[in-house]
C-alpha positions, -999 to 999 in steps of 0.1 A, spaced: 678 -46 -105 650 -61 -125 649 -98 -115 619 -107 -137 644 -115 -164 620 -135 -185 609 -135 -221 573 -144 -231 565 -167 -259 530 -175 -269 505 -180 -297 470 -171 -285 464 -205 -270 489 -204 -241 522 -189 -233 555 -197 -215 581 -177 -196 617 -183 -206 645 -171 -182 675 -152 -194 695 -184 -191 670 -203 -214 651 -222 -188 613 -225 -192 600 -218 -157 563 -211 -163 539 -227 -187 503 -239 -185 488 -263 -210 466 -267 -229 455 -230 -223 465 -200 -203 444 -208 -173 450 -246 -172 471 -261 -144 508 -255 -148 533 -279 -165 564 -259 -155 563 -236 -126 598 -231 -111 589 -194 -111 567 -201 -81 587 -229 -64 624 -235 -70 624 -271 -58 591 -286 -69 577 -263 -95 593 -280 -125 613 -266 -154 628 -274 -189 663 -261 -190 694 -264 -211 725 -267 -189 758 -262 -208 791 -275 -194 817 -248 -189 815 -210 -187 793 -194 -213 784 -158 -220 746 -157 -224 727 -131 -243 690 -130 -251 668 -110 -275 637 -113 -295 641 -119 -332 633 -85 -346 595 -78 -349 585 -112 -336 577 -132 -304 604 -157 -313 631 -156 -285 668 -162 -291 692 -171 -263 728 -173 -274 755 -192 -254 791 -184 -263 823 -198 -248 859 -197 -260 856 -230 -278 819 -234 -286 787 -215 -292 751 -224 -298 717 -206 -301 685 -216 -284 654 -205 -303 621 -207 -284 586 -201 -299 551 -213 -301 539 -219 -336 514 -194 -349 503 -184 -384 473 -180 -407 466 -192 -442 469 -167 -471 431 -162 -470 432 -156 -432 404 -182 -428 424 -206 -407 445 -198 -377 471 -224 -367 481 -221 -331 483 -256 -315 493 -261 -279 529 -269 -287 562 -254 -276 592 -256 -299 629 -254 -289 656 -254 -315 693 -255 -307 716 -243 -335 753 -251 -332 772 -220 -341 808 -230 -333 826 -261 -320 808 -289 -303 790 -277 -272 786 -301 -243 753 -298 -224 726 -315 -204 689 -314 -209 667 -312 -178 631 -320 -187 612 -319 -154 575 -312 -159 553 -312 -128 517 -315 -140 486 -301 -123 506 -275 -102 528 -303 -89 499 -314 -66 506 -351 -74 536 -370 -87 544 -367 -124 559 -398 -140 583 -393 -169 593 -422 -191 603 -432 -227 575 -435 -252 599 -445 -280 636 -440 -288 630 -403 -296 601 -393 -273 592 -390 -237 558 -389 -220 550 -372 -186 519 -386 -170 496 -381 -140 462 -395 -136 444 -371 -159 467 -358 -186 499 -364 -206 527 -342 -218 549 -354 -246 584 -344 -256 596 -352 -291 632 -347 -302 661 -358 -325 681 -364 -293 679 -399 -279 652 -401 -252 675 -421 -229 700 -392 -228 672 -366 -220 656 -388 -194 689 -394 -176 702 -358 -181 734 -372 -196 760 -349 -209 756 -346 -247 782 -334 -272 763 -315 -299 776 -318 -334 743 -310 -352 712 -289 -347 688 -303 -322 651 -298 -316 625 -304 -288 587 -302 -291 565 -302 -260 529 -310 -268 498 -316 -247 474 -346 -251 492 -363 -280 527 -363 -294 538 -342 -323 533 -361 -356 560 -361 -382 585 -344 -359 618 -336 -376 643 -309 -379 627 -299 -412 593 -296 -396 606 -274 -368 624 -251 -393 592 -248 -414 572 -240 -383 598 -214 -372 598 -197 -406 560 -196 -408 558 -181 -373 585 -155 -380 566 -145 -411 533 -143 -392 546 -119 -366 564 -97 -390 534 -94 -413 513 -85 -382 538 -57 -373 539 -45 -409 502 -40 -409 503 -20 -376 502 18 -376 532 33 -359 540 70 -350 574 83 -360 590 80 -325 592 52 -298 586 26 -325 607 -1 -308 588 3 -275 554 3 -292 562 -27 -313 573 -48 -283 543 -37 -263 519 -45 -292 534 -79 -297 532 -86 -260 495 -76 -259 488 -97 -289 501 -127 -270 476 -120 -242 446 -125 -266 430 -159 -263 423 -167 -299 394 -192 -295 371 -167 -278 387 -132 -281 392 -129 -244 421 -108 -233 442 -117 -202 454 -93 -176 487 -113 -175 497 -149 -182 509 -156 -146 496 -160 -110 509 -150 -77 540 -130 -86 536 -106 -56 530 -69 -59 556 -66 -31 583 -93 -27 579 -107 7 543 -96 10 510 -114 4 494 -93 -24 495 -123 -47 468 -128 -73 458 -149 -102 457 -127 -133 450 -154 -159 415 -141 -165 398 -115 -185 392 -83 -165 367 -64 -187 384 -31 -176 418 -43 -186 405 -57 -218 390 -23 -228 423 -5 -223 441 -31 -243 417 -30 -273 418 9 -271 456 8 -275 455 -18 -303 428 1 -321 451 31 -321 475 8 -340 448 -2 -364 445 -38 -350 407 -42 -356 408 -80 -354 415 -78 -316 386 -54 -311 361 -75 -331 373 -107 -313 367 -91 -279 332 -79 -290 322 -114 -298 334 -125 -264 315 -97 -248 283 -106 -267 285 -141 -253 289 -128 -217 260 -104 -221 238 -132 -234 244 -150 -201 242 -119 -179 222 -115 -148 211 -81 -134 247 -68 -132 281 -74 -149 309 -91 -131 343 -74 -134 361 -105 -147 354 -138 -165 374 -168 -175 389 -168 -210 360 -191 -220 335 -165 -207 325 -184 -175 324 -173 -139 359 -171 -124 364 -196 -95 370 -182 -61 405 -185 -47 423 -216 -36 458 -215 -20 484 -239 -32 502 -242 1 527 -269 -11 545 -242 -30 569 -216 -14 559 -188 -38 579 -164 -60 611 -156 -41 596 -173 -10 566 -150 -10 535 -171 -3 506 -176 -8 503 -190 -43 467 -185 -54 446 -199 -82 412 -184 -89 403 -148 -78 378 -136 -52 374 -103 -71 349 -123 -92 324 -116 -64 330 -78 -63 308 -50 -76 331 -28 -97 307 -3 -113 333 13 -136 330 -18 -159 298 -5 -176 316 26 -189 346 6 -202 323 -18 -221 304 11 -237 337 25 -247 347 -8 -262 315 -8 -283 318 29 -292 342 26 -322 318 1 -338 293 30 -342 317 59 -348 347 46 -368 340 47 -405 365 18 -411 342 -6 -393 311 -20 -411 288 -43 -391 256 -59 -400 244 -65 -363 239 -29 -353 206 -35 -336 221 -63 -315 250 -41 -306 225 -13 -297 207 -37 -273 241 -43 -256 246 -6 -252 211 -1 -238 217 -28 -211 251 -14 -201 238 22 -199 207 14 -180 227 -7 -154 253 21 -151 226 46 -144 211 22 -118 245 15 -101 257 52 -101 242 60 -67 256 28 -51 289 21 -33 312 -5 -48 347 -21 -44 363 3 -69 388 -4 -97 415 -12 -71 393 -40 -57 392 -29 -21 378 -60 -5 366 -46 28 362 -9 20 330 -3 -1 327 34 -8 315 59 -34 347 57 -54 353 85 -78 365 65 -107 335 42 -106 312 73 -107 333 87 -136 329 56 -156 291 53 -150 290 89 -164 311 77 -194 286 49 -201 258 75 -204 279 101 -222 290 77 -249 256 59 -249 239 93 -256 263 99 -285 256 65 -300 218 71 -296 222 103 -315 241 86 -343 213 59 -345 186 86 -342 173 70 -310 158 103 -298 141 90 -266 172 75 -253 194 104 -264 172 129 -244 169 108 -213 206 98 -212 218 134 -219 197 147 -189 210 119 -167 247 123 -177 246 160 -170 233 154 -135 259 127 -129 288 149 -141 277 178 -118 276 154 -89 310 140 -95 326 174 -99 310 185 -67 313 154 -44 347 142 -55 363 176 -51 380 183 -18 384 221 -13 408 216 16 435 199 -4 424 214 -38 421 181 -56 397 154 -68 400 125 -44 397 87 -43 361 87 -31 334 111 -21 344 129 11 379 114 10 412 132 17 432 107 -3 446 112 -38 441 85 -64 459 83 -97 427 71 -114 413 106 -111 440 117 -136 420 100 -163 392 126 -161 405 148 -189 412 118 -212 377 106 -206 362 139 -214 347 149 -180 368 180 -175 396 199 -193 431 192 -180 437 230 -178 406 236 -157 420 250 -124 405 221 -104 420 195 -126 453 213 -130 456 215 -92 448 177 -89 475 169 -115 502 190 -97 493 176 -63 494 141 -76 528 146 -92 540 159 -58 524 134 -35 520 102 -55 554 101 -73 587 88 -59 618 87 -80 598 93 -111 574 65 -104 537 69 -93 517 50 -67 481 44 -74 473 58 -39 493 60 -6 465 54 20 460 20 37 440 -7 20 431 -43 30 467 -52 32 483 -21 46 501 7 28 514 1 -8 551 -1 -9 557 -3 -47 547 20 -75 520 9 -98 535 13 -133 504 22 -153 498 51 -129 531 66 -138 519 68 -174 486 83 -162 505 111 -145 525 116 -177 494 118 -198 478 143 -175 509 165 -175 510 164 -212 473 173 -216 478 201 -191 506 217 -212 536 202 -194 548 182 -223 585 186 -217 583 173 -182 560 145 -193 586 134 -218 613 133 -191 591 111 -169 583 89 -199 619 84 -209 627 77 -172 601 50 -167 611 32 -199 644 24 -181 626 1 -157 618 -26 -183 637 -59 -182 664 -68 -207 637 -76 -234 616 -45 -230 589 -62 -209 572 -47 -178 554 -62 -148 526 -45 -128 547 -28 -101 582 -14 -96 600 -8 -64 608 29 -66 640 25 -45 656 -6 -60 640 -7 -94 629 -43 -89 600 -54 -110 571 -70 -91 536 -82 -97 523 -104 -125 543 -104 -157 542 -93 -183 513 -70 -174 489 -60 -202 479 -28 -184 515 -15 -184 521 -22 -221 488 -5 -230 500 26 -212 533 26 -231 515 27 -264 489 53 -254 514 76 -237 539 74 -266 513 83 -291 500 111 -270 535 126 -266 544 122 -303 510 134 -316 
């Protein structure tokens, strides 16, 4: 049981989810965080969709065209067959100076056998379906969907009257549809669509060809990398946590959040994974985004920003929608924007770190980058003694969370290393002394001798999967008796059916019921680093079985039913697939 049986198509401007039956059920235009155009994902009746409805019984199969983000859905019956190809155009010029990724969605139907009979249901609901959307003919081959503030256009070589009326059509030739925002597609023709398709295929395949891959798990790494690339907002370099909102962490619960923003923490983990694959352009794009944010900074750094680098709006509930699988509320905006999450300083120093240490990177703005490091390190040192909301964003439980302390230490540890490289002796000496004190405090205060483990917060009795990152971050060796004990206890207490919970104690919304997928990979990583590589591989191969039919993962998995839950696809999870695969293979 997976249920989130969707494919993602995107081009760095926006994205769409296409169901296993070829229905577009989530898409925001003109960008990822714009109001939705199609959202049946969140309300079956009033969300809106764009679907192809064949007449008769068809076997439906779906896959990505190899090494691309072009999605193929094939419909086959005894007498007829056709293929639906969905993509968003994306390519660069030969010189890589110009990036073409307009806010357009292309659908191409290729007739493979016979004369399929089908209906087209084009049912956009603009602005989250808050007000009525009027759909009418623009000309014999185009439709326009309007509300008071925006227009969506559909261009096709199928008569507009047949689309508008959802008439049954007998297809005898290939047919295309182009959805565009703001203005209709110029020069729309079958030849134009084929040209856009071929250029887009070539773009994705060239991108994969220039990506470093280990000798094993290449299929999983390629799909994860292509998915992560679709979460990068090309105009600014921001990286989304996920392209959706309000898919619940637990179906039937109310842990529903808007993830269409750039969490700085998530972004770091994503660029770390892509850097391992030699995708420097994503790293440099994000650094430009970070520079803009720090230029506008106050006296601390928010944990998340919009994809344009602005403050994320606080939450609004769309109470006219039933929610995913009738799991309200549907939220837009995110109240975590008001949180203090002190781990963010460490992640941002880690994001900057390769620019000073990787010989493949040559930058002319070293002093400006150094100023960014100084700000981040100094605030990390200032925030280290304070309580915060933690990386799991506890809304009403401020504490001295261990992971936040670890990452403040990371900021000073990597900052001191950068200072040494740049021969900044004063900062190197001061930060080295401070980081040593911080490390000693964390190893003492986060350790619970009664349960023989590092815990979620100072003085806590609760395990937390984030402590398993301590060896990877360099704070302690995985084979240190304290760390080894923490790993073994976490495997015993946090895992269920081979899937790990982030924690099992109560939070603002009760006790977690679903496993948090990235935490499973953190357990695997820790086991591998502790010398338990065979067991780690067994867990890794097991968790890979929980992807959907296209190899995509959400944020959470029900450890009993295997149902995927949480926003989808989740960048965090696909990061972990890459990092863990490379750790196990290396």
